[in-house]
Z-matrix of the N, CA and C atoms (Angstrom, degrees):
N
C 1 1.460
C 2 1.531 1 110.67
N 3 1.343 2 115.88 1 -45.67
C 4 1.469 3 119.62 2 -179.52
C 5 1.518 4 110.78 3 -64.48
N 6 1.355 5 116.90 4 -43.54
C 7 1.457 6 120.70 5 179.32
C 8 1.519 7 110.46 6 -62.93
N 9 1.341 8 117.17 7 -36.61
C 10 1.457 9 121.91 8 178.01
C 11 1.518 10 110.75 9 -65.34
N 12 1.334 11 116.71 10 -39.42
C 13 1.461 12 121.56 11 177.27
C 14 1.521 13 110.71 12 -60.72
N 15 1.331 14 116.05 13 -41.81
C 16 1.463 15 120.04 14 179.15
C 17 1.523 16 111.02 15 -63.18
N 18 1.340 17 116.42 16 -45.54
C 19 1.463 18 121.10 17 -177.94
C 20 1.520 19 112.56 18 -66.54
N 21 1.324 20 116.56 19 -43.14
C 22 1.458 21 120.71 20 -171.66
C 23 1.524 22 114.49 21 -89.73
N 24 1.343 23 117.18 22 -22.59
C 25 1.462 24 119.34 23 -175.92
C 26 1.535 25 112.55 24 -120.10
N 27 1.336 26 117.48 25 -60.38
C 28 1.464 27 120.48 26 -172.19
C 29 1.525 28 112.77 27 -64.55
N 30 1.335 29 117.26 28 -48.14
C 31 1.466 30 119.08 29 -178.29
C 32 1.526 31 112.46 30 -63.72
N 33 1.341 32 119.75 31 -50.68
C 34 1.470 33 119.42 32 178.40
C 35 1.527 34 112.87 33 -60.13
N 36 1.344 35 117.06 34 -38.81
C 37 1.466 36 120.42 35 -179.19
C 38 1.520 37 110.61 36 -66.04
N 39 1.339 38 117.22 37 -46.10
C 40 1.464 39 121.08 38 -179.40
C 41 1.525 40 110.94 39 -62.87
N 42 1.312 41 116.59 40 -41.59
C 43 1.473 42 119.47 41 -178.95
C 44 1.524 43 111.58 42 -70.16
N 45 1.331 44 116.82 43 -32.96
C 46 1.460 45 119.96 44 178.83
C 47 1.521 46 111.10 45 -69.05
N 48 1.341 47 116.63 46 -38.64
C 49 1.467 48 120.62 47 -177.08
C 50 1.527 49 111.62 48 -79.20
N 51 1.339 50 116.93 49 -46.71
C 52 1.464 51 120.30 50 -172.12
C 53 1.523 52 114.06 51 -96.64
N 54 1.323 53 117.29 52 -18.43
C 55 1.465 54 122.36 53 -179.77
C 56 1.543 55 111.19 54 45.40
N 57 1.312 56 117.47 55 58.22
C 58 1.465 57 120.16 56 -177.16
C 59 1.522 58 112.40 57 -66.82
N 60 1.320 59 115.47 58 148.15
C 61 1.461 60 121.35 59 171.85
C 62 1.532 61 106.30 60 -87.96
N 63 1.316 62 116.69 61 120.14
C 64 1.461 63 121.25 62 -176.58
C 65 1.520 64 108.86 63 -120.59
N 66 1.319 65 116.15 64 123.43
C 67 1.460 66 121.17 65 -178.32
C 68 1.530 67 110.35 66 -122.40
N 69 1.320 68 116.03 67 142.71
C 70 1.457 69 121.63 68 172.31
C 71 1.514 70 115.58 69 79.45
N 72 1.314 71 118.69 70 26.67
C 73 1.464 72 120.33 71 179.20
C 74 1.524 73 111.63 72 -57.25
N 75 1.335 74 115.81 73 -30.93
C 76 1.464 75 119.63 74 -179.10
C 77 1.519 76 112.71 75 -66.64
N 78 1.334 77 117.16 76 -13.62
C 79 1.468 78 120.62 77 -179.25
C 80 1.529 79 113.55 78 -82.65
N 81 1.320 80 116.85 79 -10.38
C 82 1.468 81 120.17 80 -178.99
C 83 1.525 82 109.22 81 -92.50
N 84 1.336 83 118.82 82 114.36
C 85 1.471 84 120.61 83 178.20
C 86 1.522 85 110.33 84 -57.38
N 87 1.325 86 116.31 85 135.98
C 88 1.469 87 120.11 86 -177.93
C 89 1.521 88 112.32 87 -80.47
N 90 1.312 89 117.94 88 -17.37
C 91 1.461 90 121.27 89 -179.17
C 92 1.520 91 109.93 90 -134.66
N 93 1.325 92 115.96 91 159.16
C 94 1.461 93 121.57 92 175.48
C 95 1.509 94 112.78 93 85.16
N 96 1.323 95 115.64 94 163.18
C 97 1.446 96 120.94 95 178.49
C 98 1.516 97 111.82 96 -66.13
N 99 1.310 98 116.76 97 137.89
C 100 1.468 99 121.73 98 179.09
C 101 1.528 100 108.44 99 -154.74
N 102 1.323 101 115.72 100 145.24
C 103 1.462 102 121.96 101 176.28
C 104 1.513 103 109.04 102 -104.09
N 105 1.319 104 117.24 103 130.45
C 106 1.455 105 122.25 104 171.95
C 107 1.523 106 106.80 105 -104.51
N 108 1.322 107 116.77 106 108.94
C 109 1.466 108 122.71 107 -176.08
C 110 1.527 109 109.28 108 -104.39
N 111 1.319 110 116.51 109 118.30
C 112 1.463 111 121.04 110 -171.37
C 113 1.522 112 113.04 111 -123.27
N 114 1.338 113 114.67 112 156.65
C 115 1.456 114 118.88 113 165.40
C 116 1.524 115 108.10 114 -68.36
N 117 1.322 116 117.15 115 166.49
C 118 1.471 117 119.67 116 -171.65
C 119 1.519 118 109.55 117 -136.79
N 120 1.342 119 116.07 118 110.67
C 121 1.456 120 121.58 119 -175.04
C 122 1.520 121 114.30 120 -118.70
N 123 1.335 122 116.95 121 -19.53
C 124 1.464 123 119.84 122 -175.33
C 125 1.520 124 110.50 123 -155.38
N 126 1.329 125 115.83 124 155.76
C 127 1.459 126 120.94 125 173.83
C 128 1.523 127 110.91 126 -55.02
N 129 1.329 128 116.18 127 -32.56
C 130 1.456 129 120.78 128 -174.00
C 131 1.533 130 113.06 129 -76.75
N 132 1.332 131 117.90 130 -4.59
C 133 1.471 132 120.90 131 178.04
C 134 1.528 133 111.58 132 -55.23
N 135 1.331 134 116.13 133 -38.60
C 136 1.468 135 120.64 134 -177.46
C 137 1.521 136 112.05 135 -74.13
N 138 1.318 137 117.08 136 -4.27
C 139 1.459 138 122.25 137 171.79
C 140 1.521 139 109.47 138 -101.09
N 141 1.325 140 115.97 139 -41.18
C 142 1.468 141 121.06 140 -178.01
C 143 1.535 142 111.43 141 -60.41
N 144 1.326 143 117.05 142 -47.85
C 145 1.464 144 119.57 143 -176.28
C 146 1.530 145 112.29 144 -64.28
N 147 1.337 146 119.89 145 -50.86
C 148 1.468 147 118.64 146 178.24
C 149 1.529 148 113.91 147 -59.38
N 150 1.337 149 117.14 148 -31.08
C 151 1.457 150 119.39 149 -177.38
C 152 1.525 151 113.42 150 -85.50
N 153 1.327 152 117.56 151 -6.25
C 154 1.469 153 120.00 152 178.02
C 155 1.522 154 112.72 153 -116.86
N 156 1.317 155 118.05 154 -16.78
C 157 1.465 156 121.23 155 -179.01
C 158 1.528 157 110.31 156 -72.50
N 159 1.336 158 117.38 157 154.57
C 160 1.467 159 120.86 158 -177.74
C 161 1.532 160 113.76 159 -80.58
N 162 1.314 161 117.77 160 0.62
C 163 1.471 162 121.92 161 176.49
C 164 1.521 163 108.04 162 -148.13
N 165 1.309 164 116.97 163 166.65
C 166 1.459 165 119.27 164 -179.77
C 167 1.523 166 110.66 165 -66.00
N 168 1.322 167 115.76 166 134.00
C 169 1.459 168 121.98 167 179.46
C 170 1.525 169 107.68 168 -119.19
N 171 1.330 170 116.62 169 128.08
C 172 1.454 171 121.74 170 -179.46
C 173 1.533 172 110.60 171 -97.63
N 174 1.324 173 116.36 172 130.80
C 175 1.454 174 122.94 173 173.53
C 176 1.521 175 108.56 174 -118.32
N 177 1.311 176 116.30 175 154.44
C 178 1.458 177 120.40 176 172.27
C 179 1.520 178 108.90 177 -84.69
N 180 1.308 179 116.78 178 138.13
C 181 1.468 180 121.44 179 -179.11
C 182 1.520 181 109.87 180 -135.34
N 183 1.314 182 115.81 181 153.24
C 184 1.467 183 120.41 182 -179.60
C 185 1.524 184 110.86 183 -57.10
N 186 1.337 185 115.42 184 138.16
C 187 1.462 186 120.52 185 -178.30
C 188 1.527 187 111.79 186 -58.57
N 189 1.343 188 117.26 187 -26.99
C 190 1.461 189 121.13 188 -177.89
C 191 1.531 190 112.61 189 -59.72
N 192 1.347 191 116.20 190 -26.81
C 193 1.462 192 119.13 191 179.45
C 194 1.526 193 112.21 192 -68.96
N 195 1.321 194 117.10 193 -15.14
C 196 1.458 195 121.25 194 -175.11
C 197 1.536 196 112.54 195 -111.04
N 198 1.301 197 117.19 196 -5.01
C 199 1.466 198 119.21 197 -171.93
C 200 1.521 199 113.69 198 -113.98
N 201 1.315 200 118.15 199 6.49
C 202 1.459 201 120.44 200 179.91
C 203 1.523 202 111.83 201 -66.89
N 204 1.310 203 116.41 202 161.64
C 205 1.461 204 121.60 203 -178.93
C 206 1.530 205 110.51 204 -110.99
N 207 1.305 206 115.09 205 167.47
C 208 1.453 207 120.54 206 177.08
C 209 1.524 208 112.18 207 70.83
N 210 1.330 209 114.52 208 -166.97
C 211 1.466 210 120.56 209 -177.59
C 212 1.527 211 111.81 210 -63.37
N 213 1.342 212 116.04 211 -43.17
C 214 1.465 213 119.56 212 179.89
C 215 1.521 214 111.25 213 -60.63
N 216 1.322 215 116.96 214 -43.08
C 217 1.453 216 120.88 215 179.08
C 218 1.516 217 111.59 216 -64.29
N 219 1.326 218 116.51 217 -40.90
C 220 1.466 219 120.96 218 179.99
C 221 1.526 220 111.15 219 -65.65
N 222 1.339 221 116.68 220 -41.33
C 223 1.465 222 120.21 221 178.94
C 224 1.527 223 111.26 222 -65.22
N 225 1.344 224 115.83 223 -43.01
C 226 1.459 225 120.22 224 178.67
C 227 1.526 226 110.54 225 -61.30
N 228 1.311 227 116.62 226 -48.79
C 229 1.467 228 121.63 227 -179.28
C 230 1.523 229 110.83 228 -61.06
N 231 1.328 230 116.78 229 -45.33
C 232 1.456 231 120.81 230 -178.84
C 233 1.515 232 112.25 231 -63.60
N 234 1.350 233 116.64 232 -40.23
C 235 1.450 234 120.03 233 -178.65
C 236 1.523 235 111.37 234 -66.90
N 237 1.334 236 116.74 235 -47.82
C 238 1.458 237 119.27 236 -177.00
C 239 1.532 238 111.62 237 -68.34
N 240 1.315 239 116.95 238 -33.31
C 241 1.462 240 119.09 239 174.81
C 242 1.529 241 110.35 240 -66.63
N 243 1.330 242 116.97 241 -37.15
C 244 1.458 243 121.30 242 -178.13
C 245 1.528 244 112.16 243 -64.87
N 246 1.330 245 117.05 244 -33.81
C 247 1.468 246 118.91 245 -179.01
C 248 1.528 247 112.30 246 -92.48
N 249 1.341 248 116.34 247 7.60
C 250 1.461 249 119.70 248 173.93
C 251 1.508 250 115.95 249 87.62
N 252 1.335 251 117.48 250 15.03
C 253 1.465 252 120.15 251 179.74
C 254 1.523 253 110.43 252 -70.97
N 255 1.341 254 115.77 253 148.03
C 256 1.459 255 122.55 254 179.90
C 257 1.527 256 108.01 255 -120.33
N 258 1.314 257 116.80 256 126.92
C 259 1.467 258 121.71 257 -175.96
C 260 1.523 259 111.79 258 -73.42
N 261 1.337 260 116.42 259 132.00
C 262 1.465 261 121.96 260 175.27
C 263 1.526 262 109.19 261 -142.02
N 264 1.326 263 115.54 262 153.06
C 265 1.457 264 120.92 263 171.57
C 266 1.527 265 108.28 264 -82.26
N 267 1.314 266 117.68 265 146.31
C 268 1.459 267 120.93 266 -178.50
C 269 1.519 268 110.89 267 -131.01
N 270 1.352 269 114.73 268 161.84
C 271 1.453 270 119.17 269 170.46
C 272 1.504 271 116.11 270 115.77
N 273 1.336 272 119.38 271 -14.49
C 274 1.455 273 120.96 272 -179.51
C 275 1.524 274 110.22 273 -129.47
N 276 1.341 275 115.64 274 166.57
C 277 1.464 276 120.07 275 177.41
C 278 1.522 277 110.10 276 -60.94
N 279 1.342 278 116.04 277 -41.93
C 280 1.462 279 119.47 278 -179.23
C 281 1.520 280 110.92 279 -62.94
N 282 1.343 281 117.17 280 -40.89
C 283 1.460 282 119.85 281 179.71
C 284 1.522 283 110.79 282 -68.61
N 285 1.342 284 117.09 283 -32.40
C 286 1.462 285 120.08 284 177.14
C 287 1.523 286 110.73 285 -65.24
N 288 1.335 287 116.72 286 -41.52
C 289 1.458 288 120.71 287 177.28
C 290 1.521 289 110.72 288 -65.13
N 291 1.326 290 116.90 289 -39.74
C 292 1.462 291 120.83 290 177.94
C 293 1.531 292 111.03 291 -65.00
N 294 1.331 293 116.80 292 -35.41
C 295 1.462 294 120.99 293 178.36
C 296 1.519 295 110.82 294 -64.25
N 297 1.337 296 116.59 295 -44.02
C 298 1.455 297 120.25 296 177.95
C 299 1.527 298 110.91 297 -62.76
N 300 1.318 299 116.70 298 -38.66
C 301 1.455 300 120.30 299 178.86
C 302 1.529 301 110.69 300 -65.83
N 303 1.324 302 116.64 301 -40.24
C 304 1.471 303 120.41 302 177.23
C 305 1.525 304 110.56 303 -62.41
N 306 1.334 305 116.00 304 -41.98
C 307 1.462 306 120.45 305 178.53
C 308 1.523 307 111.05 306 -63.92
N 309 1.332 308 116.15 307 -40.88
C 310 1.461 309 120.48 308 179.71
C 311 1.525 310 110.71 309 -62.66
N 312 1.316 311 117.34 310 -40.22
C 313 1.463 312 121.32 311 178.97
C 314 1.529 313 111.10 312 -63.75
N 315 1.328 314 116.58 313 -36.71
C 316 1.468 315 120.58 314 176.58
C 317 1.520 316 110.13 315 -62.42
N 318 1.322 317 117.18 316 -45.98
C 319 1.465 318 121.73 317 -178.73
C 320 1.528 319 111.42 318 -67.44
N 321 1.315 320 116.63 319 -39.21
C 322 1.463 321 120.07 320 -179.95
C 323 1.521 322 111.85 321 -69.55
N 324 1.336 323 116.62 322 -17.08
C 325 1.463 324 121.26 323 174.94
C 326 1.529 325 111.17 324 -89.89
N 327 1.349 326 116.33 325 13.28
C 328 1.473 327 123.26 326 178.08
C 329 1.524 328 112.77 327 64.18
N 330 1.343 329 115.86 328 35.29
C 331 1.452 330 120.86 329 177.93
C 332 1.526 331 110.69 330 -108.62
N 333 1.323 332 115.91 331 171.35
C 334 1.461 333 121.68 332 178.58
C 335 1.526 334 109.55 333 -96.23
N 336 1.326 335 115.70 334 135.13
C 337 1.465 336 120.63 335 -178.92
C 338 1.519 337 109.78 336 -124.20
N 339 1.334 338 116.78 337 132.71
C 340 1.456 339 121.95 338 179.51
C 341 1.517 340 111.52 339 -101.69
N 342 1.328 341 116.23 340 139.37
C 343 1.465 342 120.82 341 -177.59
C 344 1.535 343 109.64 342 -146.06
N 345 1.326 344 115.50 343 151.67
C 346 1.469 345 122.02 344 175.34
C 347 1.521 346 107.66 345 -113.03
N 348 1.319 347 118.53 346 101.52
C 349 1.469 348 120.14 347 -178.15
C 350 1.521 349 113.90 348 -58.67
N 351 1.343 350 117.99 349 -25.68
C 352 1.464 351 119.89 350 178.55
C 353 1.529 352 111.50 351 -67.10
N 354 1.326 353 116.74 352 -22.95
C 355 1.453 354 120.96 353 177.38
C 356 1.514 355 114.08 354 94.66
N 357 1.316 356 117.20 355 -46.13
C 358 1.458 357 120.93 356 179.68
C 359 1.521 358 109.04 357 -142.82
N 360 1.316 359 116.20 358 169.24
C 361 1.465 360 120.77 359 -175.25
C 362 1.525 361 112.90 360 -64.79
N 363 1.321 362 114.49 361 143.34
C 364 1.459 363 120.39 362 173.78
C 365 1.524 364 108.44 363 -85.72
N 366 1.329 365 116.67 364 118.79
C 367 1.455 366 120.64 365 -178.32
C 368 1.523 367 112.99 366 -88.76
N 369 1.335 368 116.62 367 -13.35
C 370 1.466 369 119.28 368 -179.94
C 371 1.525 370 112.55 369 -111.84
N 372 1.320 371 117.71 370 5.49
C 373 1.466 372 121.07 371 176.33
C 374 1.507 373 114.97 372 85.62
N 375 1.338 374 117.98 373 -6.71
C 376 1.460 375 119.64 374 179.11
C 377 1.523 376 110.71 375 -81.40
N 378 1.329 377 115.68 376 159.46
C 379 1.461 378 121.50 377 176.98
C 380 1.523 379 108.41 378 -97.64
N 381 1.324 380 116.10 379 116.47
C 382 1.459 381 120.58 380 -174.92
C 383 1.528 382 111.77 381 -89.53
N 384 1.320 383 115.31 382 168.06
C 385 1.462 384 121.71 383 -178.86
C 386 1.528 385 110.09 384 -61.79
N 387 1.317 386 116.28 385 138.91
C 388 1.449 387 120.60 386 -177.84
C 389 1.523 388 112.85 387 -81.39
N 390 1.322 389 115.58 388 142.56
C 391 1.458 390 121.07 389 172.69
C 392 1.527 391 108.50 390 -87.08
N 393 1.330 392 116.43 391 154.27
C 394 1.462 393 119.65 392 -164.85
C 395 1.529 394 115.49 393 -87.01
N 396 1.331 395 118.12 394 9.11
C 397 1.456 396 119.67 395 176.17
C 398 1.519 397 112.35 396 -59.57
N 399 1.337 398 116.68 397 -37.38
C 400 1.465 399 120.21 398 179.23
C 401 1.526 400 110.61 399 -61.46
N 402 1.326 401 116.55 400 -38.67
C 403 1.466 402 120.45 401 179.45
C 404 1.523 403 110.81 402 -69.52
N 405 1.334 404 116.76 403 -41.67
C 406 1.465 405 119.81 404 178.79
C 407 1.523 406 110.37 405 -58.15
N 408 1.318 407 116.50 406 -43.46
C 409 1.462 408 120.49 407 179.45
C 410 1.525 409 111.56 408 -64.90
N 411 1.333 410 116.51 409 -46.73
C 412 1.465 411 120.33 410 -177.85
C 413 1.522 412 111.69 411 -62.55
N 414 1.339 413 116.88 412 -42.38
C 415 1.455 414 120.93 413 -176.99
C 416 1.526 415 112.61 414 -77.51
N 417 1.321 416 116.72 415 -29.24
C 418 1.461 417 120.22 416 178.49
C 419 1.524 418 111.35 417 -77.43
N 420 1.328 419 116.13 418 -45.80
C 421 1.467 420 120.51 419 -177.73
C 422 1.525 421 112.63 420 -82.89
N 423 1.343 422 116.37 421 -18.96
C 424 1.459 423 119.69 422 -178.31
C 425 1.516 424 112.90 423 67.01
N 426 1.341 425 116.32 424 42.71
C 427 1.462 426 120.89 425 -177.55
C 428 1.531 427 110.04 426 -118.10
N 429 1.337 428 117.83 427 157.74
C 430 1.462 429 120.70 428 177.07
C 431 1.518 430 111.77 429 -74.96
N 432 1.324 431 114.89 430 161.58
C 433 1.470 432 121.52 431 176.82
C 434 1.529 433 108.42 432 -118.37
N 435 1.318 434 116.49 433 123.74
C 436 1.465 435 121.55 434 175.30
C 437 1.522 436 108.45 435 -98.93
N 438 1.344 437 118.21 436 114.52
C 439 1.468 438 119.37 437 176.92
C 440 1.528 439 110.31 438 -71.21
N 441 1.323 440 115.99 439 142.95
C 442 1.462 441 121.45 440 -178.67
C 443 1.526 442 108.77 441 -130.80
N 444 1.317 443 116.01 442 137.23
C 445 1.466 444 120.60 443 176.37
C 446 1.520 445 109.54 444 -122.78
N 447 1.314 446 115.49 445 129.26
C 448 1.455 447 122.11 446 177.49
C 449 1.523 448 109.49 447 -108.57
N 450 1.324 449 115.23 448 140.79
C 451 1.467 450 121.80 449 174.39
C 452 1.511 451 108.39 450 -131.16
N 453 1.310 452 117.75 451 123.05
C 454 1.455 453 121.24 452 172.77
C 455 1.505 454 118.88 453 101.83
N 456 1.352 455 121.02 454 -12.24
C 457 1.473 456 118.19 455 -177.96
C 458 1.520 457 113.33 456 -63.24
N 459 1.344 458 117.05 457 -26.83
C 460 1.461 459 119.54 458 179.12
C 461 1.521 460 111.53 459 -67.91
N 462 1.353 461 117.03 460 -17.99
C 463 1.465 462 120.93 461 175.90
C 464 1.530 463 110.96 462 -84.25
N 465 1.333 464 115.61 463 -25.69
C 466 1.466 465 119.82 464 177.69
C 467 1.523 466 110.34 465 -73.00
N 468 1.337 467 115.36 466 -45.71
C 469 1.465 468 119.40 467 -178.77
C 470 1.530 469 109.58 468 -136.67
N 471 1.345 470 116.94 469 80.93
C 472 1.463 471 120.11 470 178.14
C 473 1.523 472 111.08 471 -64.22
N 474 1.314 473 116.18 472 160.71
C 475 1.458 474 121.15 473 177.61
C 476 1.531 475 109.42 474 -57.43
N 477 1.319 476 116.98 475 130.67
C 478 1.456 477 121.94 476 178.45
C 479 1.515 478 114.71 477 94.20
N 480 1.344 479 116.40 478 -11.16
C 481 1.469 480 119.65 479 179.54
C 482 1.523 481 109.50 480 -96.81
N 483 1.325 482 117.39 481 139.44
C 484 1.457 483 122.17 482 -177.95
C 485 1.523 484 112.78 483 -98.04
N 486 1.321 485 116.95 484 -33.88
C 487 1.468 486 120.81 485 -175.55
C 488 1.525 487 109.34 486 -103.30
N 489 1.341 488 118.57 487 125.05
C 490 1.468 489 121.13 488 -179.10
C 491 1.525 490 112.34 489 -63.51
N 492 1.333 491 114.98 490 145.44
C 493 1.451 492 120.87 491 174.29
C 494 1.524 493 108.67 492 -101.14
N 495 1.317 494 116.60 493 159.13
C 496 1.464 495 120.65 494 175.61
C 497 1.526 496 107.62 495 -86.78
N 498 1.310 497 115.97 496 109.38
C 499 1.460 498 123.20 497 179.37
C 500 1.521 499 109.41 498 -139.96
N 501 1.307 500 116.44 499 160.79
C 502 1.456 501 121.11 500 -179.97
C 503 1.523 502 110.52 501 -70.95
N 504 1.324 503 116.47 502 137.92
C 505 1.457 504 121.48 503 176.09
C 506 1.525 505 108.90 504 -136.63
N 507 1.317 506 115.53 505 140.90
C 508 1.466 507 122.04 506 178.41
C 509 1.523 508 108.84 507 -121.24
N 510 1.327 509 115.35 508 136.06
C 511 1.463 510 121.51 509 178.22
C 512 1.526 511 107.76 510 -124.97
N 513 1.330 512 115.99 511 123.11
C 514 1.467 513 120.77 512 178.96
C 515 1.525 514 109.96 513 -117.34
N 516 1.325 515 116.20 514 124.02
C 517 1.451 516 122.22 515 175.77
C 518 1.525 517 107.97 516 -102.42
N 519 1.333 518 116.72 517 119.23
C 520 1.446 519 120.89 518 -177.61
C 521 1.527 520 112.58 519 -86.93
N 522 1.318 521 115.75 520 175.01
C 523 1.460 522 120.99 521 179.11
C 524 1.529 523 109.99 522 -66.54
N 525 1.329 524 117.15 523 140.67
C 526 1.465 525 120.75 524 -178.77
C 527 1.528 526 112.34 525 -60.37
N 528 1.311 527 115.76 526 141.65
C 529 1.460 528 122.42 527 175.80
C 530 1.528 529 107.88 528 -103.90
N 531 1.325 530 115.64 529 129.13
C 532 1.463 531 120.06 530 -179.81
C 533 1.522 532 109.77 531 -111.83
N 534 1.320 533 115.94 532 137.93
C 535 1.469 534 121.01 533 -178.41
C 536 1.530 535 110.56 534 -126.09
N 537 1.331 536 115.24 535 41.02
C 538 1.466 537 120.17 536 -176.37
C 539 1.517 538 112.43 537 -60.34
N 540 1.334 539 117.08 538 -31.64
C 541 1.465 540 119.60 539 -178.44
C 542 1.519 541 112.70 540 -69.64
N 543 1.348 542 116.35 541 -16.08
C 544 1.463 543 120.84 542 180.00
C 545 1.527 544 112.22 543 -109.80
N 546 1.323 545 116.76 544 2.52
C 547 1.465 546 119.63 545 -177.99
C 548 1.529 547 110.37 546 -57.26
N 549 1.327 548 114.78 547 133.94
C 550 1.452 549 119.74 548 -178.27
C 551 1.514 550 113.84 549 93.60
N 552 1.351 551 117.33 550 -3.85
C 553 1.460 552 120.64 551 -178.67
C 554 1.535 553 111.88 552 -104.81
N 555 1.313 554 116.03 553 30.00
C 556 1.466 555 120.02 554 -177.18
C 557 1.519 556 112.83 555 -62.74
N 558 1.343 557 117.73 556 -23.20
C 559 1.462 558 120.10 557 -179.79
C 560 1.522 559 112.41 558 -81.59
N 561 1.319 560 116.94 559 -9.54
C 562 1.463 561 120.67 560 -179.33
C 563 1.529 562 110.03 561 -84.47
N 564 1.325 563 116.79 562 117.16
C 565 1.461 564 120.57 563 178.79
C 566 1.525 565 110.80 564 -60.74
N 567 1.322 566 116.86 565 -36.42
C 568 1.462 567 120.93 566 179.93
C 569 1.525 568 110.99 567 -65.34
N 570 1.338 569 116.56 568 -43.68
C 571 1.466 570 120.36 569 179.48
C 572 1.528 571 110.71 570 -65.24
N 573 1.330 572 116.80 571 -41.95
C 574 1.465 573 120.33 572 179.28
C 575 1.523 574 111.07 573 -62.78
N 576 1.328 575 116.49 574 -41.72
C 577 1.462 576 119.87 575 179.70
C 578 1.529 577 110.74 576 -66.20
N 579 1.322 578 116.48 577 -41.06
C 580 1.464 579 121.15 578 180.00
C 581 1.522 580 110.94 579 -60.79
N 582 1.323 581 116.21 580 -47.32
C 583 1.466 582 120.67 581 -179.10
C 584 1.525 583 110.43 582 -65.49
N 585 1.316 584 116.86 583 -45.44
C 586 1.470 585 120.72 584 -178.87
C 587 1.520 586 111.34 585 -60.32
N 588 1.329 587 116.81 586 -44.63
C 589 1.468 588 120.07 587 -179.46
C 590 1.529 589 111.33 588 -64.03
N 591 1.333 590 116.44 589 -36.16
C 592 1.464 591 119.20 590 178.25
C 593 1.524 592 110.81 591 -67.39
N 594 1.313 593 116.47 592 -40.31
C 595 1.465 594 120.46 593 177.33
C 596 1.526 595 110.72 594 -62.41
N 597 1.332 596 117.16 595 -43.84
C 598 1.464 597 120.51 596 -179.13
C 599 1.519 598 111.89 597 -66.37
N 600 1.325 599 116.58 598 -36.10
C 601 1.476 600 119.25 599 176.46
C 602 1.526 601 110.41 600 -62.57
N 603 1.324 602 116.23 601 -40.92
C 604 1.460 603 119.94 602 -179.84
C 605 1.522 604 111.24 603 -66.02
N 606 1.332 605 116.80 604 -39.80
C 607 1.468 606 120.39 605 177.35
C 608 1.527 607 109.93 606 -63.11
N 609 1.332 608 116.75 607 -43.35
C 610 1.464 609 120.76 608 -178.71
C 611 1.526 610 111.55 609 -63.66
N 612 1.327 611 116.59 610 -38.97
C 613 1.464 612 119.74 611 179.04
C 614 1.525 613 111.20 612 -63.11
N 615 1.332 614 116.46 613 -32.92
C 616 1.460 615 120.41 614 178.91
C 617 1.526 616 112.04 615 -78.93
N 618 1.331 617 116.96 616 -36.88
C 619 1.466 618 121.21 617 -173.41
C 620 1.519 619 113.83 618 -90.61
N 621 1.349 620 116.43 619 -28.66
C 622 1.456 621 120.50 620 -176.26
C 623 1.516 622 113.58 621 71.76
N 624 1.329 623 118.17 622 15.15
C 625 1.461 624 121.39 623 -177.68
C 626 1.532 625 112.06 624 -71.36
N 627 1.326 626 114.39 625 152.01
C 628 1.458 627 119.92 626 169.98
C 629 1.528 628 108.03 627 -67.61
N 630 1.326 629 115.94 628 140.21
C 631 1.463 630 120.53 629 -176.45
C 632 1.520 631 110.84 630 -94.83
N 633 1.322 632 116.14 631 132.49
C 634 1.467 633 122.31 632 172.40
C 635 1.524 634 107.43 633 -100.21
N 636 1.320 635 117.14 634 137.89
C 637 1.462 636 120.28 635 -176.02
C 638 1.528 637 113.00 636 -83.82
N 639 1.319 638 117.41 637 -7.74
C 640 1.472 639 121.58 638 -177.24
C 641 1.522 640 110.45 639 -104.17
N 642 1.343 641 114.60 640 170.15
C 643 1.456 642 120.11 641 171.93
C 644 1.520 643 109.21 642 -77.80
N 645 1.305 644 115.89 643 155.08
C 646 1.467 645 121.58 644 178.76
C 647 1.516 646 107.92 645 -95.25
N 648 1.316 647 116.86 646 95.68
C 649 1.459 648 121.55 647 -176.85
C 650 1.522 649 110.77 648 -98.55
N 651 1.330 650 115.55 649 143.69
C 652 1.460 651 119.64 650 175.46
C 653 1.527 652 109.09 651 -66.92
N 654 1.309 653 118.72 652 140.54
C 655 1.462 654 120.93 653 178.20
C 656 1.521 655 110.97 654 -61.12
N 657 1.328 656 116.35 655 137.94
C 658 1.461 657 120.39 656 179.22
C 659 1.525 658 110.45 657 -73.32
N 660 1.316 659 114.47 658 143.11
C 661 1.468 660 119.17 659 179.00
C 662 1.517 661 109.34 660 -65.96
N 663 1.308 662 115.15 661 143.41
C 664 1.467 663 119.99 662 -179.82
C 665 1.514 664 109.71 663 -68.99
């Protein structure tokens, strides 16, 4: 029922209002487990991708989006469930491991999973070094990785803004990357780094972003 709501209401409405430019839909496998690895420019990225992809894409989302009370809580929960979000706890090493396990279960169920290898949003528009969770998932589950490039979502929902604006957005789905020759080597740091770097190169080729050589870390609290 929820998936039907997304197909019949949310996707047509979003496309009618925002008229997104969508390229490479044929590159997304319609069946089987697959990872969609994207650059990350705005909170709304996890809405843009599910509403433009040719199949349901699951993202991990903070548990708080699903536990609110009253009408606001119900609307939040209903919306995130409709776009395929999966509730997880965040903030600790244990929760990070649990998140990877949740993602692995999604892939093993032959579903599509979305991930941002940079880890957090880029506030300056550059593409930061990828973290190797995407490689661990690809090598453990033995699934392809489709690179995704977003352009413009940061204009729809800039940092600090609550209500989305109507702005142009482009979504590019690249050709799937297969790592069958490395399947089973998820414990190898070298293999994980190799796969992650290849995924990031593919994202950069699609996005044209300037590359940052460092990781994109959240600023430490004063």
